[in-house]
Steps between C-alpha positions, in 0.01 A plus 500: 500500500471859626712789415691718747399865505745770573389855550754769421554790736339734235190281488481497884514879493234514227271278710550717809433816302186360346366381839581829657318696232207259525478554881514882460255510215257213574553390860604194695235263368611556135862452606414164641330393177784628280767335719317168466473547117867570472588198715267281298669629177842411644366149598376453141853557372626216722274251325467622141691808397460443124124454480221743407439774619879539528629638162831623349564867528537607129678696359780560598557221754348171401705319779308698754141389591218666685224363722209730574413504869152367535261663755168342563511300178590793281835618364624781731687808392833362574713220356799294632783534249738199503743285320565130510812303559368174345805294580493584869112522506519845657261787443661829558235780572661824377218752563137559594379767259179676407378358169457839355868567522743434217603176652794438267652831597488420873682168453762571232831363604343249736446221256810313609592653837463330839437690819 
């Protein structure tokens, strides 16, 4: 049984910002590749949001998970940050963040919030 994926407004803004940066920096071809990679990662969350390579965000938020966006078979520089509502079988995508960032700092306070 599939999970429903909900993308918060902050995550949508993150996706737009990453794609805009990619377009400005690397051009339209790379934007297309990265858009597909993000979409594929979101689809993966529909089918199996708890499997590898998804992993908990530790510390300080073990209830928050991250899934690296894979581009051409390799982990990209960004990760989808999400939490699960296991009762309702809903994946709530909170952010799309660069993996070099302090991910916990950028999702503090979002562990139990809906958007």
